[in-house]
C-alpha positions in Angstrom: -19.2 6.9 -27.3 -20.7 9.8 -25.4 -22.6 8.5 -22.4 -24.0 10.7 -19.6 -23.2 9.8 -16.0 -25.7 7.8 -13.9 -27.0 9.4 -10.7 -25.8 7.3 -7.7 -23.3 5.2 -9.7 -19.7 5.6 -10.2 -19.7 4.2 -13.8 -22.2 4.5 -16.5 -20.8 2.0 -19.0 -20.0 -1.7 -19.4 -16.8 -2.2 -21.3 -16.1 -5.5 -23.1 -15.0 -8.5 -20.9 -11.4 -9.2 -22.0 -12.1 -13.0 -21.8 -15.1 -12.9 -24.1 -14.2 -12.5 -27.8 -17.6 -11.5 -29.0 -19.0 -8.2 -27.7 -22.0 -6.1 -28.9 -21.2 -2.4 -28.6 -24.3 -0.2 -28.0 -24.8 3.0 -29.8 -25.2 6.4 -28.2 -28.9 6.0 -28.1 -28.7 2.9 -25.9 -29.9 4.7 -22.7 -32.1 7.6 -22.1 -30.3 10.0 -19.7 -33.5 10.5 -17.8 -33.8 6.8 -17.1 -33.1 5.8 -13.5 -29.9 4.0 -12.6 -30.2 0.2 -12.7 -31.1 -1.4 -9.4 -28.6 -3.6 -7.6 -29.0 -7.4 -7.8 -27.7 -9.9 -5.4 -26.7 -13.5 -6.0 -25.5 -16.2 -3.7 -21.8 -17.3 -3.9 -21.6 -20.9 -2.9 -17.8 -21.0 -2.6 -16.5 -23.9 -0.5 -13.3 -22.0 0.6 -13.2 -18.7 2.3 -9.5 -17.6 2.5 -7.9 -15.9 -0.4 -4.2 -16.3 -0.5 -2.0 -13.2 -1.2 1.2 -13.7 -3.1 2.1 -10.1 -3.5 5.2 -8.8 -1.6 3.6 -5.3 -1.7 0.8 -6.4 0.8 1.6 -7.2 4.4 -0.7 -10.2 4.9 -1.0 -13.8 3.6 -4.7 -14.5 3.9 -7.8 -12.3 3.3 -11.6 -12.7 3.5 -14.0 -11.0 1.2 -17.6 -11.6 2.1 -18.8 -10.0 -1.1 -17.8 -10.1 -4.8 -18.4 -6.8 -6.5 -19.0 -3.6 -4.6 -22.0 -1.3 -4.5 -19.8 1.7 -3.3 -19.1 2.2 -7.1 -15.6 3.8 -6.6 -14.6 4.7 -10.1 -11.0 3.8 -9.7 -11.4 0.4 -7.9 -8.6 -1.9 -8.9 -10.8 -4.9 -8.0 -13.3 -4.2 -10.9 -11.5 -6.6 -13.3 -12.2 -9.5 -11.0 -15.9 -9.4 -12.1 -14.6 -10.5 -15.6 -13.9 -14.0 -14.2 -17.7 -14.2 -13.6 -18.4 -13.4 -17.3 -19.5 -9.9 -16.4 -18.1 -6.5 -17.1 -15.8 -4.5 -14.7 -18.0 -1.5 -15.3 -21.6 -1.1 -14.2 -21.9 -4.8 -13.6 -19.3 -4.7 -10.9 -21.4 -2.2 -8.8 -24.8 -3.5 -9.6 -24.4 -7.4 -9.6 -23.1 -8.4 -6.2 -22.3 -11.9 -5.1 -22.7 -12.7 -1.3 -20.9 -15.4 0.6 -23.6 -16.3 3.2 -21.7 -19.2 4.4 -18.4 -17.2 5.2 -18.7 -17.4 9.0 -19.3 -21.2 9.0 -16.4 -21.7 6.6 -14.2 -19.6 8.8 -15.1 -21.5 11.9 -14.4 -24.7 10.1 -10.9 -23.5 9.1 -10.1 -22.2 12.6 -11.1 -25.5 14.1 -8.7 -27.5 12.1 -5.7 -29.0 14.0 -3.6 -27.8 11.0 -4.7 -24.1 11.4 -1.8 -21.8 12.2 -3.1 -18.5 13.8 -2.3 -15.4 11.8 -3.7 -12.0 11.0 -6.5 -12.1 8.5 -7.4 -9.1 6.3 -10.9 -8.2 5.6 -11.5 -6.1 2.5 -8.4 -6.9 0.7 -10.4 -6.9 -2.6 -13.9 -5.5 -2.0 -15.3 -3.6 0.9 -16.7 -5.8 3.7 -19.0 -2.9 4.9 -20.6 -2.0 1.6 -24.3 -1.0 1.9 -25.9 -4.4 1.8 -24.0 -5.4 5.0 -26.3 -3.3 7.0 -29.1 -5.9 6.2 -27.2 -9.2 5.8 -24.6 -8.7 8.6 -22.2 -11.3 7.1 -19.2 -9.2 8.2 -20.5 -8.9 11.7 -21.0 -12.7 11.9 -17.4 -13.2 10.7 -16.2 -10.8 13.4 -18.1 -13.0 15.9 -16.0 -15.9 14.8 -12.8 -13.9 15.1 -13.8 -13.0 18.6 -14.7 -16.6 19.5 -11.2 -17.8 18.5 -9.4 -14.6 19.3 -7.7 -14.7 15.9 -6.4 -11.3 14.8 -8.1 -9.3 12.0 -7.2 -6.2 10.1 -10.0 -4.3 8.3 -9.9 -1.7 5.6 -13.1 0.2 4.7 -14.5 3.4 3.6 -17.9 2.9 5.3 -18.8 4.3 8.7 -20.9 1.2 9.1 -17.9 -0.4 10.8 -18.8 1.5 14.1 -21.8 -0.8 14.4 -19.4 -3.6 15.3 -17.4 -1.7 17.9 -18.5 -4.2 20.6 -16.8 -7.1 18.8 -13.7 -5.0 17.6 -13.3 -3.8 21.2 -13.4 -7.4 22.5 -10.7 -8.3 20.0 -8.6 -5.3 20.8 -8.4 -6.5 24.4 -6.2 -9.3 23.1 -4.3 -7.1 20.6 -6.2 -8.8 17.8 -7.9 -6.0 15.8 -6.9 -2.9 13.8 -9.2 -0.9 11.5 -8.0 1.3 8.6 -10.5 3.9 7.3 -9.8 4.9 3.7 -10.0 8.6 3.2 -9.4 9.7 -0.4 -10.6 13.3 -0.2 -12.3 15.8 2.2 -14.3 17.3 -0.6 -17.8 15.9 -0.3 -18.9 16.8 -3.8 -15.8 15.1 -5.3 -16.5 12.0 -3.1 -20.1 12.0 -4.2 -19.2 11.4 -7.9 -16.0 9.4 -7.3 -17.3 7.1 -4.6 -21.1 7.5 -4.8 -22.3 4.9 -2.3 -19.4 5.0 0.2 -19.8 7.1 3.4 -19.2 10.8 3.0 -15.8 12.1 4.2 -17.1 13.6 7.4 -18.8 10.3 8.3 -15.5 8.5 7.9 -13.8 11.0 10.2 -16.5 10.5 12.8 -15.9 6.7 12.4 -12.3 7.2 13.2 -13.2 9.2 16.2 -15.6 6.6 17.6 -13.3 3.7 17.0 -10.4 5.5 18.7 -12.6 6.5 21.7 -13.5 2.9 22.1 -9.8 1.9 22.4 -9.6 0.2 19.0 -6.4 0.9 17.0 -7.4 2.9 13.9 -5.4 4.2 11.0 -6.0 5.8 7.7 -5.3 4.8 4.2 -5.0 7.8 1.8 -5.8 5.6 -1.2 -5.8 6.0 -3.9 -3.9 9.3 -4.5 -5.1 10.6 -7.8 -2.3 12.8 -9.3 -3.6 16.1 -10.4 -7.0 15.6 -8.6 -6.6 14.8 -5.0 -2.8 14.9 -4.2 -3.0 18.4 -2.8 -5.3 17.2 -0.1 -2.9 14.9 1.8 -1.7 17.5 4.4 -5.3 18.4 5.3 -6.3 14.7 5.4 -3.5 13.7 7.7 -4.2 16.6 10.1 -8.0 15.7 10.2 -7.5 12.1 10.9 -4.9 12.8 13.5 -7.2 15.1 15.3 -9.9 12.4 15.3 -7.6 9.8 16.8 -5.9 7.9 14.0 -2.4 6.6 15.1 -1.0 5.9 11.6 -1.4 6.6 8.0 -0.2 5.3 4.6 -0.9 6.0 1.0 -1.2 4.2 -2.3 -0.9 5.8 -5.7 -3.8 5.3 -8.2 -3.7 1.9 -10.1 -5.6 1.4 -13.4 -5.4 -2.2 -14.4 -7.0 -3.5 -17.6 -10.3 -1.9 -18.5 -10.3 0.4 -15.4 -8.2 2.7 -17.5 -11.1 3.1 -20.0 -13.6 3.6 -17.1 -11.5 6.2 -15.4 -10.9 8.2 -18.6 -14.7 8.1 -19.3 -15.3 9.3 -15.8 -12.9 12.2 -16.1 -14.5 13.3 -19.4 -18.0 13.3 -17.7 -17.2 15.1 -14.5 -13.8 16.9 -14.9 -13.2 17.5 -18.6 -11.1 20.6 -17.8 -8.7 18.5 -15.8 -8.7 15.4 -17.9 -5.4 16.0 -19.7 -3.6 17.2 -16.6 -4.6 14.1 -14.6 -3.8 11.6 -17.3 -0.4 13.3 -18.0 0.4 13.3 -14.3 -0.4 9.5 -14.1 1.8 8.9 -17.1 4.6 10.7 -15.4 4.5 8.4 -12.3 3.9 5.1 -14.4 6.9 5.4 -16.7 4.8 6.7 -19.7 1.9 4.2 -19.1 -1.4 4.4 -17.2 -0.7 1.4 -15.2 2.4 -0.4 -13.8 1.8 -3.9 -12.5 5.3 -4.5 -11.2 5.7 -5.4 -7.6 7.6 -2.8 -5.7 6.5 0.0 -8.1 2.7 -0.4 -8.4 1.7 1.0 -5.1 3.8 4.2 -5.0 4.7 5.0 -8.6 8.2 6.3 -9.6 9.8 9.4 -11.1 10.3 13.0 -9.9 6.7 13.7 -9.1 6.1 10.5 -7.2 9.3 11.1 -5.2 8.2 14.7 -4.3 4.8 13.4 -3.2 6.3 10.7 -1.0 8.6 13.3 0.6 5.6 15.6 1.2 3.5 12.9 2.6 6.2 11.6 5.0 6.9 15.2 6.1 3.3 16.0 6.9 2.7 12.6 8.6 5.6 13.3 10.9 4.6 16.9 11.5 1.1 16.0 12.7 2.4 13.1 14.9 1.1 10.0 13.0 3.3 6.8 13.3 4.7 5.3 10.1 3.4 1.9 11.0 0.3 0.4 12.5 0.2 -1.8 15.6 1.5 -5.3 15.6 -1.4 -7.8 16.1 -0.8 -10.9 18.3 -1.8 -14.6 17.9 -0.8 -15.3 21.5 -4.4 -15.4 22.7 -5.8 -17.6 20.0 -8.0 -20.4 21.3 -10.4 -23.0 19.9 -13.6 -22.7 21.9 -14.7 -26.1 20.7 -11.8 -27.7 22.6 -12.0 -25.8 25.9 -14.1 -28.4 27.6 
């Protein structure tokens, strides 16, 4: 099906939900290309628990918080897109236009931290969807979560591609005093035009670099995730990205190779055909070369970095340039030593 791209959206289609056996496939005439992109809709998520448990050995944390389900950033490659299928929605346009918000997240956190059974540990924010997506500017759920982190001095690690994180420098700076905060800014490309169609509602590359600079200037440990690396499209940028983030104050950097689980493969292929038809075969063949002839590899220990000659060469290049510009291989260790329960201080 030939579908034109939607301005301001990463994806213009809604592929079938793999859990729903009956699906109506629209014809090519289903949407006028001159129609405006659909508006974002928000729904309340009334979850009664807030921590998501991680069981993957590839990820260095046990618990995470995601104040939002779905993400308006609209990144075409997002590995979290299939999670929307558990809500009987599509991982395509639905994922970036139908967002579920956890308004009670700060209260649920406070309740967990106050339990006598709570064992202080580093919590990740944005392990699935970005906690600083556009609606956070208005709702401030992430900020209120950080207020709880600061009250209890429980360590938190944040990954985001939105410069809005600098709004909360006051809280992050307070946590950093107790070795309880680190922020990783995701930088996938320095090409603003590529970023515009690949990550349409995330901050522009220069804004992310300024965010790194502001966080570092405030004494907040900040690193960079070059993620995902898209073979044949963005892989050549890693030396320039590493140099740029070091100059702005980042202390460490890591990378992850593109992952295309489930229907994300279809979305990515459609996006390539819309925006980079001349590179489509090159990119797909390069992905096949690092995924053992497939477009995705779910295996722990392999899925984040890929394998094969090209993946090994990229890894060597990344490590070489990271060392050359003076970035550390690992981020700072966070501490639970200063954890306290303010409700029990008096």
